[in-house]
N, C-alpha and C positions, 0 to 999 in steps of 0.2 A: 572300666566307669573311671567316668570324668569327675567325681567327685574326690577331691583330696581330702580325707577323713583323719589325716595326721597329722595336717601344716599347724604348728605350734601357734601361730597366728591366727588361723583360721576358727570356726566354729563348729568343727568338727562333722562337716556337711550338713548341719541343722538349718542354716540360713537356706541354702540351696534347695532343701529337701521343702522348707517349707513352702519357700516362692513357686517351687515347681507343682507344689500340688493346689498353690493358691489359682495361681495360671489354670491349671487344668480342670478347676470347678468354675472359674470365669468363662469359660472356653465350651464346657459340656452344657448340654444341653438338659442335664439332669435336673438343675437346680434353676428357680426362678428366684429367688434371694440367696446370697449369701452371707455366713458369718464367717469372717475371717479369723475366729477364735484362736487357732492353732498357730497364723502366722503370727497375730498378734503378739503372744507368749515368747516365739522366739524373736521379734524385734525388739521386745524391751531388753533382751540383755545386748544388743548391740554396742550399746556405750555404756557399760557398768548402770545399766537400768535408768539412761536417760530418758527412755521413751516411755516409763512404767506409769501406770494408770490412765486417767482419761482426759487429761489436762492439753488443750492447745500445744502444740509441739510446731518447731520450725521445721517446714517440710523441705527444703534445702539440707538442713543438717541429717533429717531423716533417711533422704535420698542418697545422699553422700554414705552415711554408715550401710546403707544396704547393698550400693552399688560396690562400699570396701567389704564388706561379709561377703559377698555372693564372688568377688573376685579372690578372696584368700580362697573360700571353701571350693572354687572351679579353678586354682593355681595350681598348673601343672608338674611345676619344679620342685622336686620330693625334697631337695635337700639344697636349700640356700645357701650360697657361700657368702661369708663377709665381705663386701665391695668398701674399700675406701674410699671416702668421698673424694673427688678430681678439685685439686684447686688448679688456678689458670695458670700461675706462677710466670707470667709474661707470654705464654703461649697463645697463639690466636685461635678466637671463639670459637674457629668450624675443628680446630682439634680436642679442644675442651667439650664441644659438644659430642662428639664421636667416642671420646673418651668415657662419658658421661651415659650415652645409650647404651656401649660394649656391658656397661655396669649394672644396669637397668637392666637389659635383657636377659642376665645370667641369675637373677632373683626373680623373674616374672614371665 
């Protein structure tokens, strides 16, 4: 299964499951109207209740939080190693970028 339910910084697969169910409902011919109640309940917890209630929220913040939640729920790296931040220390930008990219790939 592609969902990483044990990622300590993920959502236990709840975001991925709720989003998948929403997309299935949207593109099925079964419903003419969709009430995304289950998805909204999960979305409310994306950023410590930042999206709770029915007030208007920032679309960019919501999209960023949703994509981060999906990323963590679907991240295939089961054990994320601690990666030190790369400092330039006088090295060329290309070398620092390569080291940073290698660290990123270990965790994502």
